[in-house]
Backbone as CSV, one residue per row, in Angstrom:
resi,resn,N_x,N_y,N_z,CA_x,CA_y,CA_z,C_x,C_y,C_z
1,MET,130.721,125.554,107.265,131.408,126.082,108.422,132.148,124.945,109.120
2,LYS,133.422,125.140,109.360,134.239,124.121,109.986,134.295,124.372,111.491
3,LEU,133.890,123.394,112.279,133.919,123.498,113.728,135.309,123.102,114.198
4,GLU,135.988,124.016,114.849,137.337,123.735,115.330,137.278,123.194,116.754
5,VAL,137.819,122.029,116.947,137.913,121.416,118.263,139.358,120.995,118.430
6,PRO,140.023,121.420,119.510,141.424,121.054,119.672,141.604,119.549,119.850
7,VAL,142.725,119.038,119.357,143.053,117.629,119.529,143.553,117.458,120.955
8,THR,142.794,116.719,121.771,143.128,116.569,123.189,143.477,115.140,123.576
9,GLY,143.176,114.186,122.726,143.407,112.794,123.071,142.160,112.090,123.566
10,ASN,141.122,112.841,123.947,139.876,112.256,124.431,138.747,112.637,123.477
11,VAL,138.057,111.643,122.961,137.007,111.907,121.965,135.621,112.100,122.584
12,LEU,135.501,111.868,123.873,134.177,111.838,124.483,133.467,113.186,124.542
13,ASP,134.212,114.285,124.533,133.589,115.600,124.670,133.286,116.277,123.342
14,ILE,133.590,115.646,122.243,133.356,116.249,120.931,131.865,116.202,120.612
15,PRO,131.288,117.345,120.247,129.859,117.373,119.913,129.548,116.539,118.668
16,VAL,128.490,115.758,118.758,128.001,114.952,117.632,126.479,115.065,117.612
17,LYS,125.885,114.586,116.541,124.429,114.626,116.408,123.946,113.223,116.077
18,THR,122.913,112.777,116.766,122.345,111.462,116.478,121.615,111.510,115.138
19,VAL,121.339,110.348,114.582,120.687,110.271,113.276,119.297,110.918,113.295
20,ASP,118.703,111.024,114.482,117.396,111.681,114.577,117.505,113.167,114.929
21,GLY,118.733,113.705,114.886,118.937,115.145,115.024,119.218,115.672,116.414
22,ARG,119.364,114.793,117.395,119.630,115.232,118.772,121.114,115.565,118.947
23,GLU,121.394,116.784,119.436,122.770,117.190,119.733,123.215,116.478,121.001
24,THR,124.423,115.921,120.970,124.936,115.192,122.122,126.461,115.170,122.043
25,ALA,127.075,114.372,122.874,128.516,114.115,122.830,128.705,112.649,123.190
26,LEU,129.839,112.112,122.828,130.093,110.703,123.129,130.314,110.472,124.621
27,SER,130.359,111.552,125.416,130.466,111.411,126.873,129.270,110.642,127.433
28,GLU,128.210,110.559,126.650,127.047,109.741,126.998,127.467,108.274,127.204
29,TYR,128.591,107.902,126.603,129.087,106.521,126.681,130.335,106.412,127.560
30,LYS,130.557,107.394,128.412,131.727,107.398,129.290,131.785,106.105,130.104
31,GLY,132.981,105.544,130.211,133.167,104.311,130.962,132.906,103.053,130.161
32,ARG,132.525,103.219,128.906,132.290,102.070,128.024,133.376,102.015,126.958
33,VAL,133.469,100.889,126.311,134.370,100.724,125.169,133.554,101.013,123.916
34,LEU,134.073,101.884,123.062,133.379,102.258,121.828,134.121,101.730,120.610
35,LEU,133.378,101.271,119.640,133.928,100.956,118.324,133.269,101.941,117.362
36,ILE,134.026,102.949,116.952,133.511,103.979,116.053,133.805,103.551,114.624
37,VAL,132.761,103.538,113.791,132.874,103.031,112.421,132.235,104.018,111.458
38,ASN,132.958,104.379,110.385,132.323,105.163,109.319,131.650,104.170,108.376
39,VAL,130.376,104.384,108.125,129.562,103.405,107.399,128.969,103.999,106.126
40,ALA,128.539,103.117,105.237,127.894,103.526,103.987,126.950,102.421,103.533
41,SER,125.828,102.814,102.966,124.777,101.870,102.573,124.969,101.232,101.207
42,LYS,125.801,101.832,100.358,125.950,101.334,98.991,127.396,100.944,98.698
43,CYS,128.023,100.326,99.658,129.425,99.925,99.574,129.496,98.400,99.550
44,GLY,130.518,97.871,98.924,130.718,96.425,98.934,130.912,95.873,100.339
45,LEU,131.283,96.746,101.274,131.498,96.325,102.658,130.253,96.488,103.534
46,THR,129.176,96.992,102.968,127.946,97.252,103.725,127.450,96.037,104.519
47,PRO,127.603,94.799,104.026,127.168,93.651,104.831,127.857,93.550,106.200
48,GLN,128.902,94.349,106.435,129.533,94.354,107.754,128.574,94.818,108.847
49,TYR,127.501,95.507,108.467,126.488,95.878,109.462,126.038,94.649,110.244
50,GLU,125.904,93.531,109.557,125.447,92.298,110.201,126.402,91.869,111.309
51,GLY,127.692,91.848,111.007,128.690,91.473,112.000,128.796,92.480,113.130
52,LEU,128.670,93.757,112.795,128.712,94.794,113.826,127.531,94.657,114.785
53,GLU,126.361,94.368,114.241,125.176,94.178,115.086,125.346,92.944,115.981
54,LYS,125.898,91.882,115.427,126.130,90.662,116.214,127.109,90.949,117.355
55,LEU,128.197,91.638,117.042,129.194,91.993,118.051,128.571,92.860,119.147
56,TYR,127.796,93.842,118.745,127.116,94.721,119.700,126.175,93.911,120.598
57,GLY,125.405,93.028,120.010,124.479,92.201,120.782,125.183,91.314,121.796
58,GLU,126.345,90.789,121.418,127.099,89.892,122.300,127.824,90.628,123.421
59,LYS,128.225,91.875,123.185,129.110,92.571,124.126,128.489,93.761,124.856
60,ARG,127.317,94.215,124.445,126.807,95.468,125.017,126.534,95.383,126.509
61,GLU,126.156,94.223,127.012,125.909,94.077,128.456,127.189,94.259,129.268
62,ARG,128.334,94.140,128.598,129.628,94.325,129.273,130.201,95.714,128.999
63,GLY,129.371,96.621,128.477,129.810,97.996,128.288,130.453,98.287,126.951
64,PHE,130.097,97.535,125.924,130.649,97.740,124.581,129.581,98.368,123.689
65,VAL,129.966,99.410,122.958,129.030,100.114,122.087,129.635,100.278,120.697
66,VAL,128.881,99.921,119.675,129.236,100.247,118.295,128.578,101.589,118.003
67,ALA,129.343,102.531,117.468,128.825,103.856,117.118,129.069,104.083,115.631
68,ALA,127.995,104.124,114.851,128.094,104.237,113.392,127.959,105.687,112.952
69,PHE,128.896,106.111,112.109,128.882,107.458,111.549,128.834,107.358,110.034
70,PRO,127.645,107.498,109.447,127.530,107.464,107.985,128.353,108.592,107.359
71,ALA,128.985,108.269,106.229,129.795,109.262,105.509,129.701,108.990,104.015
72,ASN,129.696,110.043,103.249,129.576,109.940,101.791,130.891,110.324,101.108
73,ASP,132.013,110.082,101.781,133.317,110.522,101.292,133.949,109.618,100.245
74,PHE,133.453,108.426,100.082,134.103,107.466,99.195,133.162,107.058,98.073
75,LYS,133.384,107.645,96.904,132.628,107.318,95.684,131.117,107.463,95.851
76,GLY,130.680,108.374,96.709,129.251,108.637,96.866,128.453,107.443,97.352
77,GLN,129.054,106.610,98.215,128.411,105.366,98.622,127.429,105.511,99.791
78,GLU,127.257,106.752,100.270,126.223,107.007,101.278,125.461,108.271,100.881
79,PRO,124.643,108.165,99.824,123.942,109.350,99.315,122.679,109.720,100.083
80,GLY,122.188,108.840,100.932,120.891,109.045,101.574,120.870,110.125,102.632
81,THR,119.658,110.534,102.981,119.446,111.438,104.110,119.576,110.632,105.398
82,ASP,119.648,111.326,106.526,119.712,110.616,107.803,118.520,109.681,107.977
83,ALA,117.330,110.132,107.609,116.125,109.297,107.738,116.222,108.062,106.849
84,GLU,116.718,108.225,105.633,116.866,107.085,104.718,117.915,106.105,105.224
85,ILE,118.990,106.633,105.786,120.055,105.783,106.337,119.517,104.962,107.504
86,LEU,118.803,105.615,108.409,118.229,104.908,109.557,117.269,103.822,109.099
87,ASP,116.415,104.144,108.149,115.462,103.163,107.625,116.195,101.977,107.002
88,PHE,117.220,102.245,106.209,117.994,101.177,105.577,118.629,100.271,106.637
89,CYS,119.294,100.876,107.618,120.011,100.093,108.632,119.078,99.236,109.476
90,THR,117.944,99.800,109.854,117.030,99.050,110.713,116.219,98.021,109.935
91,SER,115.827,98.341,108.715,114.998,97.393,107.962,115.818,96.320,107.258
92,THR,117.045,96.632,106.862,117.865,95.657,106.137,118.722,94.809,107.070
93,TYR,119.285,95.432,108.112,120.222,94.724,108.987,119.777,94.675,110.449
94,ASP,118.571,95.134,110.762,118.066,95.133,112.141,119.042,95.776,113.122
95,VAL,119.679,96.854,112.704,120.663,97.540,113.535,119.986,98.148,114.760
96,THR,120.579,97.889,115.930,120.092,98.487,117.175,121.153,99.363,117.835
97,PHE,122.389,99.312,117.346,123.434,100.156,117.930,123.235,101.609,117.488
98,PRO,123.850,102.560,118.207,123.657,103.976,117.891,124.186,104.356,116.502
99,ILE,123.347,105.091,115.775,123.727,105.629,114.470,123.668,107.144,114.592
100,PHE,124.686,107.796,114.085,124.777,109.243,114.189,124.506,109.887,112.836
101,SER,124.354,111.188,112.854,124.077,111.947,111.645,125.253,111.848,110.673
102,LYS,124.948,111.897,109.395,125.978,111.792,108.356,126.988,112.930,108.504
103,ILE,128.269,112.568,108.405,129.366,113.522,108.535,130.381,113.273,107.428
104,SER,131.430,114.080,107.420,132.570,113.840,106.542,133.721,113.338,107.406
105,VAL,134.406,112.294,106.947,135.490,111.704,107.729,136.871,112.061,107.193
106,LYS,136.916,112.877,106.136,138.211,113.282,105.580,138.055,114.608,104.841
107,GLY,139.189,115.175,104.483,139.176,116.386,103.668,138.849,117.649,104.439
108,GLU,138.566,118.703,103.691,138.314,120.030,104.251,137.129,120.047,105.220
109,ALA,136.111,119.265,104.935,134.903,119.253,105.768,134.944,118.185,106.865
110,GLN,136.120,117.609,107.122,136.247,116.539,108.113,135.658,116.962,109.461
111,HIS,134.805,116.115,109.996,134.181,116.372,111.297,135.261,116.364,112.386
112,PRO,135.127,117.208,113.411,136.115,117.242,114.492,136.360,115.881,115.148
113,LEU,135.347,115.032,115.224,135.552,113.696,115.787,136.592,112.938,114.977
114,TYR,136.452,112.956,113.673,137.396,112.217,112.834,138.751,112.908,112.750
115,ARG,138.774,114.205,112.942,140.058,114.903,113.034,140.805,114.381,114.260
116,GLN,140.082,114.279,115.365,140.665,113.768,116.610,141.115,112.312,116.444
117,LEU,140.263,111.492,115.865,140.593,110.076,115.688,141.823,109.890,114.811
118,THR,141.864,110.587,113.678,142.961,110.379,112.723,144.265,111.014,113.180
119,LYS,144.199,111.979,114.074,145.414,112.632,114.587,145.841,112.064,115.935
120,SER,145.257,110.953,116.337,145.549,110.367,117.648,146.946,109.773,117.734
121,GLY,147.562,109.498,116.592,148.878,108.867,116.590,148.807,107.351,116.561
122,VAL,147.614,106.793,116.692,147.451,105.339,116.637,147.450,104.914,115.172
123,LYS,148.353,104.031,114.833,148.501,103.584,113.446,147.467,102.516,113.101
124,THR,147.102,102.482,111.834,146.095,101.544,111.347,146.661,100.134,111.261
125,THR,145.941,99.176,111.782,146.290,97.764,111.681,145.635,97.186,110.429
126,GLY,146.417,96.456,109.633,145.872,95.724,108.495,145.501,96.554,107.288
127,ASP,146.167,97.702,107.089,145.783,98.565,105.968,146.417,98.175,104.640
128,GLY,147.443,97.330,104.646,148.130,96.949,103.409,147.216,96.384,102.335
129,PRO,146.416,95.357,102.641,145.536,94.786,101.620,144.529,95.789,101.051
130,MET,143.966,96.648,101.886,143.003,97.630,101.382,143.700,98.670,100.514
131,ARG,144.900,99.083,100.893,145.648,100.036,100.062,145.907,99.437,98.679
132,GLU,146.282,98.164,98.643,146.528,97.487,97.358,145.240,97.373,96.545
133,ARG,144.167,97.047,97.212,142.873,96.914,96.535,142.440,98.242,95.913
134,LEU,142.575,99.317,96.680,142.223,100.638,96.163,143.110,101.003,94.976
135,LYS,144.403,100.733,95.115,145.357,101.033,94.038,144.985,100.278,92.766
136,SER,144.575,99.023,92.897,144.210,98.214,91.725,142.971,98.763,91.016
137,HIS,142.189,99.583,91.735,141.005,100.218,91.147,141.283,101.668,90.748
138,GLY,142.575,102.055,90.811,142.955,103.408,90.430,142.559,104.473,91.434
139,ILE,142.410,104.079,92.698,142.003,105.020,93.745,143.196,105.288,94.660
140,ALA,143.536,106.565,94.826,144.626,106.945,95.722,144.165,106.781,97.168
141,ALA,144.991,106.126,97.968,144.622,105.822,99.354,144.821,106.998,100.303
142,GLY,145.543,108.023,99.898,145.751,109.176,100.768,146.890,108.962,101.739
143,ASP,147.014,109.899,102.668,148.082,109.849,103.660,147.842,108.733,104.672
144,GLU,148.900,108.410,105.396,148.840,107.342,106.396,147.765,107.590,107.453
145,ASP,147.555,108.852,107.837,146.562,109.176,108.867,145.133,109.196,108.343
146,ASP,144.956,109.335,107.030,143.615,109.447,106.451,142.803,108.168,106.634
147,VAL,141.499,108.323,106.747,140.605,107.170,106.715,140.692,106.598,105.304
148,LEU,140.938,105.294,105.203,141.134,104.648,103.899,139.851,104.515,103.090
149,TRP,138.797,104.053,103.745,137.562,103.729,103.035,136.449,103.577,104.065
150,ASN,135.284,103.218,103.606,134.163,102.946,104.503,134.490,101.762,105.413
151,PHE,133.911,101.766,106.572,134.019,100.685,107.557,135.413,100.563,108.171
152,GLU,136.135,101.681,108.259,137.352,101.714,109.070,136.891,101.844,110.520
153,LYS,137.597,101.197,111.429,137.135,101.119,112.814,138.166,101.688,113.782
154,PHE,137.671,102.446,114.753,138.498,102.998,115.824,137.967,102.450,117.139
155,LEU,138.834,101.790,117.898,138.459,101.260,119.203,138.839,102.290,120.264
156,ILE,137.860,102.723,121.028,138.059,103.744,122.051,137.939,103.082,123.416
157,GLY,138.974,103.253,124.236,138.966,102.660,125.567,138.008,103.369,126.509
158,ARG,137.818,102.792,127.671,136.908,103.365,128.669,137.352,104.763,129.107
159,ASP,138.622,105.086,128.860,139.159,106.405,129.211,138.931,107.452,128.123
160,GLY,138.304,107.061,127.008,138.022,108.003,125.931,139.153,108.198,124.945
161,LYS,140.198,107.402,125.057,141.343,107.530,124.151,141.328,106.414,123.104
162,VAL,141.878,106.725,121.932,141.954,105.734,120.859,142.931,104.645,121.284
163,ALA,142.450,103.411,121.334,143.270,102.274,121.743,143.788,101.499,120.540
164,ALA,143.010,101.464,119.458,143.405,100.718,118.258,142.618,101.256,117.069
165,ARG,143.155,100.969,115.893,142.528,101.406,114.640,142.669,100.277,113.631
166,PHE,141.567,99.939,112.975,141.554,98.799,112.068,141.088,99.212,110.681
167,ALA,141.866,98.831,109.684,141.506,99.117,108.296,140.267,98.327,107.915
168,PRO,139.531,98.840,106.935,138.393,98.066,106.427,138.890,96.787,105.764
169,THR,138.120,95.729,105.902,138.509,94.450,105.278,137.334,93.861,104.530
């Protein structure tokens, strides 16, 4: 079932579920800066959890939050259940930032949050090298608005609007 949420420019009111199953919305983080990241446990970029945790630790007292959204959209690199994902993140990378329930970030089953993020009109910074890398592996990168791969990042301002978008590196 596809949940339809209109594209409004503000991501804070979109319903999401925490990794432990609690229904919520990102409005819980209103007034803070969010870095929304689609993550995966079996990706070559998975060690980025370490840097994300470091960034969160350094900036959270100033109102910065990393929000991780596991997704299995790219070569099945996040096959685990929510419980397995949480266990992996906390035991392997000591993650303390919020982790949400596994969603889809592209295609027919795309979660409304990622529909909003990708339709924000904010263009991806630094996507050229990743597009070339995917092409060299015979993987189509998709449309310009599509999430390229795991660990793409969306910076959300204190007003709830997409301020920047960064390709995975």
